[in-house]
C-alpha positions in Angstrom: 127.7 77.0 92.5 127.8 80.2 94.6 130.5 80.8 96.9 129.0 79.5 100.5 130.0 80.4 103.7 131.3 78.2 106.4 128.9 77.6 109.7 132.1 76.9 111.8 133.4 80.3 110.8 130.0 81.8 111.8 130.1 80.2 115.1 133.8 81.3 115.5 132.7 85.0 114.8 129.8 84.9 116.9 131.7 83.7 119.9 134.7 85.9 119.2 132.6 89.2 118.9 130.0 88.5 121.8 132.1 90.6 124.1 131.7 93.5 121.8 127.9 93.7 121.7 125.0 92.0 119.5 125.6 95.1 117.0 129.2 94.6 116.3 128.5 90.8 116.2 125.8 90.7 114.0 127.5 93.1 111.5 130.9 91.2 111.4 129.1 88.0 110.8 127.0 89.7 108.0 130.0 91.2 106.4 131.3 87.6 106.2 128.2 85.9 104.7 127.8 88.9 102.1 131.4 88.5 101.2 131.4 84.7 100.8 128.0 84.8 98.9 128.5 87.9 96.6 132.1 88.6 96.8 134.3 91.5 98.5 134.1 93.6 95.6 130.1 93.7 95.9 130.3 94.3 99.4 132.6 97.4 99.2 130.7 99.0 96.3 127.2 98.6 98.1 127.6 98.3 101.7 131.0 100.0 102.9 130.6 103.1 104.7 132.3 106.1 103.1 131.4 105.1 99.5 128.6 106.1 97.2 126.3 103.5 98.2 123.0 102.7 96.2 119.6 101.9 97.7 118.8 100.2 100.1 121.9 101.1 101.7 122.1 104.7 100.6 121.1 106.3 104.2 122.5 109.4 105.6 124.5 107.3 108.4 125.2 110.7 110.1 121.9 110.6 111.5 120.6 107.9 114.3 117.7 106.9 111.9 119.9 106.5 108.8 122.5 104.5 110.9 120.0 102.1 112.3 118.4 101.5 108.9 121.6 101.1 107.1 122.9 98.6 109.8 119.6 96.8 109.9 119.6 96.2 106.0 123.2 94.9 106.1 122.1 92.5 108.8 119.0 91.7 106.8 120.8 90.9 103.7 122.9 88.4 105.4 120.0 86.8 107.4 118.2 86.4 104.0 121.1 85.0 102.3 121.7 82.3 105.1 117.8 81.7 105.5 117.3 81.1 101.9 120.6 79.1 100.8 118.8 75.8 100.1 115.7 77.2 98.4 115.1 76.0 94.9 116.6 78.1 92.3 118.8 80.2 94.7 122.0 79.7 92.9 120.6 81.1 89.8 119.0 83.9 91.4 122.4 84.8 93.1 124.1 84.7 89.7 121.5 87.0 88.1 121.5 89.6 90.9 125.1 90.5 90.1 124.0 92.6 87.1 120.5 93.7 88.4 119.6 97.0 90.3 119.9 95.7 93.8 117.0 97.5 95.4 114.2 95.2 94.0 116.1 92.1 94.5 116.5 93.1 98.2 112.7 93.1 98.5 112.4 89.7 96.7 114.5 88.3 99.3 112.8 90.0 101.9 109.3 88.6 100.4 110.7 85.1 100.3 112.3 85.1 103.7 109.2 86.3 105.3 107.1 83.5 103.5 109.6 80.8 104.1 109.7 81.9 107.9 105.9 81.2 107.9 106.2 77.5 106.8 106.0 78.2 102.8 108.1 76.5 100.5 109.6 79.1 98.4 111.3 78.9 95.0 113.1 81.7 93.0 111.9 81.8 89.4 114.0 82.7 86.4 113.1 85.6 84.4 111.1 85.0 81.3 110.3 88.5 80.0 106.8 86.9 79.1 103.9 89.1 80.5 101.7 87.1 82.8 104.6 84.5 83.2 107.4 86.7 84.5 106.8 86.8 88.4 109.5 86.7 91.1 108.7 83.8 93.4 106.7 80.7 93.5 105.3 78.7 96.5 104.0 75.5 97.0 100.8 75.2 99.3 99.6 72.0 99.5 101.5 70.9 96.8 99.7 73.3 94.4 101.9 76.4 92.9 101.2 80.0 93.5 102.7 82.8 91.7 104.4 85.8 93.7 105.1 89.1 92.3 107.3 91.5 94.2 107.1 95.5 93.9 108.8 98.2 96.1 107.2 101.6 96.5 109.9 103.2 98.4 109.7 107.0 97.6 108.9 108.0 101.2 105.7 107.5 103.4 102.3 106.7 101.6 100.2 109.8 102.1 97.7 108.9 99.4 96.6 105.7 97.7 97.4 106.4 93.9 101.0 105.3 93.7 100.5 102.5 95.7 97.7 101.4 93.5 99.7 101.9 90.5 102.2 99.5 91.9 99.7 96.9 92.4 98.4 97.3 88.8 101.7 97.1 87.2 102.4 93.8 89.8 99.0 92.3 88.4 100.1 92.2 84.8 103.1 89.9 85.7 101.0 87.0 87.2 99.3 84.0 85.3 95.7 83.5 85.3 95.8 79.7 85.7 97.2 79.3 89.4 96.7 81.9 92.3 98.7 85.0 92.2 100.0 87.1 95.2 101.3 90.4 95.3 104.3 91.6 97.6 104.7 95.2 98.1 107.5 96.8 100.2 106.9 100.4 101.2 109.3 103.0 102.8 110.5 102.5 106.3 108.7 104.5 108.8 110.1 106.5 111.8 107.3 107.2 114.3 109.6 109.8 116.0 108.1 112.0 113.3 104.6 112.4 111.9 105.7 113.2 108.5 107.8 110.2 108.4 105.0 107.8 109.0 102.4 106.2 106.5 99.0 107.1 106.3 97.6 103.7 107.0 93.9 104.6 106.0 95.5 105.4 102.6 97.1 102.0 102.3 93.7 100.2 103.4 91.6 102.1 100.9 94.2 101.5 98.1 93.9 97.7 99.0 90.2 97.6 99.2 89.8 99.3 95.9 92.3 97.2 94.3 91.2 93.9 95.2 87.5 94.8 94.4 88.9 95.6 90.8 90.4 91.9 90.2 89.9 88.2 90.3 93.3 87.4 89.3 95.0 88.2 92.6 94.3 86.1 95.7 95.8 88.6 97.9 98.2 91.2 98.8 100.9 91.3 101.4 102.4 95.1 102.2 105.5 95.2 104.4 107.6 97.9 105.7 110.2 98.6 108.8 108.8 100.7 111.5 111.5 102.3 113.7 110.2 103.8 116.9 111.2 104.4 120.7 114.4 105.7 122.4 116.8 104.2 121.6 115.4 103.4 118.3 114.3 99.9 117.4 112.6 98.3 114.5 109.9 96.0 113.8 109.1 94.5 110.3 105.4 95.2 110.0 103.0 93.1 107.5 99.7 93.6 106.2 97.9 90.8 104.4 94.9 91.4 102.5 92.6 88.6 101.3 90.5 88.6 97.9 87.4 87.0 98.9 86.4 87.2 95.0 89.6 85.8 93.6 89.1 83.2 90.8 91.3 80.8 92.4 91.5 80.6 96.3 94.3 79.1 98.4 94.3 76.2 100.5 95.6 78.1 103.4 93.8 80.8 105.6 96.6 83.0 106.1 100.2 83.1 105.0 101.9 85.1 107.6 99.9 84.1 110.5 96.9 82.2 111.8 94.5 84.8 113.2 90.9 85.2 112.3 90.8 88.8 111.3 90.8 90.8 108.3 93.0 92.3 107.6 95.8 90.8 109.8 98.6 93.0 110.8 101.5 91.6 112.9 105.1 92.6 113.9 107.3 90.0 112.4 110.6 89.4 114.4 111.0 85.7 115.1 114.2 83.9 114.1 116.1 87.1 113.2 118.9 86.9 112.2 118.9 83.6 111.2 122.6 83.1 111.5 122.4 83.2 115.3 120.2 80.2 115.4 123.4 78.0 114.6 123.8 75.3 117.3 
């Protein structure tokens, strides 16, 4: 059983650090949740300032944008660990991540949390190593299973469609053919303070359209990223959901992220973040 955090301690820390401002308050609580779930050594090697941190915590914190994204990712990890702690397969997932490259794991958690917060029943799936059966998550929609494969394409802003399409083609191989399949793709954070740090959204749309026209196995694709903008910098989680009207197997749910009758749908997903602050 994975070590668990004490809700009473979270409430204590929330009250104790309220006067310090929400930034310090969230970071202290996040440190506690990550420590109790993954261990102090794991936190020190991945999240502590001054160390040789790995993605998704490897930002240059001497810049405002890097410091903002680093802090957000630490808080987001704690938010996801707290939010998903009762999901089926969570304990095995936590045990396995200790020996895995953490960046793709982070975005599996991120995908699961986005779906969970939109009223989906999410289950973590044990790796099988079998092509077509080695997907990451499973949903239950109207008591029917749905396979989810998560990919990350994080090497800078999307400026052309090729690399995004390649990630989608690779993800498709992991999905089964006998139940609906969904691909979630995390792309790099964008910073609206500079045009060269923003995604070419027209290229994203073309990549998704061309990919979905070429497959019946994939029911839909969700692309998500963090958008930083404003002064001082603030962040939104952006989600673009595209449905494949020609998919072999359709879902009994119009939209996964929000009930808007538009194609595609794009929403800023913010409600309930961070989840650990919702404790009564």
